[in-house]
N, C-alpha and C positions, 0 to 999 in steps of 0.2 A: 286478560285478554288471552282469546285464541283465535288462530286465524288457519288456514290451510297452507301447506307449504310444500314444495317438492325437495326431496332428499338428494343432493348432490353427491355428497362425500361421507363417508364416515372411517375414523381411524382406527387403525388395528390395534393401537396400544388402549389398554383398560386403566382408567385412573382409579382412584379412592378420594371420595368428598371429604373435606375437613368438617367433618360433623360427627355429632352424636352416634349416628348408626353408621358411619363411614361407608356410605352407599357406594356401589362402582358404577362408572360411566364412562363413556366414548366422548370425544369432541366428535362433531360433524359439520357440515355446511348445509343450508337449506336456503331455496330462493323463495323468495315470499312475492306476493301479487304485483309488489313496485319493479319487480324484476331483478333486484339485486340480491345476491347473495351475503347471509349472515352466519356467521359463527353461531353454533348451539351446543346442546350437549343432550344425548340419549342415554336414560338409564341402562345398565347392561341387562337387566332384568327383562327390559322393553326391547333391546336388541335381540337377544336371545329367542323371543318371539319369531323373530325374523324380520328383515326388512329387504326393501328392493330399491336400489338407486334409480331414481327418475320417476318414483311412485309419490303420490301426495298423501302426507300424513297431517294431523292435527299438531299443531304448535303451538305451545302455552308459553306466553311473556310476563315475566315477573318484573315489576318495577323497582330498580335500587337506584334512587336519586335521578341523575340525569341518563342512567342507562338501563336498558331493558334486558335480561337475561332470557333467552330462548331454550324451550326443552321439547325436544319431539316425543311426541307421545303414542305408543305402541302397545297392542295387547289388550287382553280383556280386563286387566284391572287399573288401566289407565284412566284416572279420575279426574275431569277437566272441572279446575276451579272457575266460578262463577263471581259476578258483581255479588251476589248473594251470600256467596261464601266468604269472599275476602276484600270486598267492595272498601269495608272500613279501614282497611289497614292503607288504601291509597287515598282515604280523604273522599270516595264517591257512593252516594246515596245510591241505591239501586233505581230509585225513581227517576234521577237526574242524570244517569250515564247518556252522555252524547253518543250520537248515532255516527259521527265522523269515525272512521277506521284510523289507528295508529301509523299504519304501512298505506 
C-alpha cells in the first residue's frame, strides 16, 4: 500500500537493521491523510538525498500481522511496491484489490 504523508520529524540517530544487508535507517514521524501522526522509518540512503520537514513524501506500508510498518520513500531509486509485485504475500489478488483506503 502506498499513500502520501507529511514528514513531521526525523531522528538524528542512525540505526542498523537486523537483516542480511544491515541497511541503515532513521526513525521518523509522518502525518497521514487521517490527520494522525505515525512512527515510520526512512532508509539512510533516501535521507541523504535530502528531506524537508513539512513536505509530502510517498509512504509505503508493509503488513505484518495486525501491524503495518511504514517507510518514507525519497530519491531516484525508491521503488514502490504494488499489488502486482507483492499482493500474493498479503493474500490479495490484483483484480480483487478493494478501493477503500487503509487510512
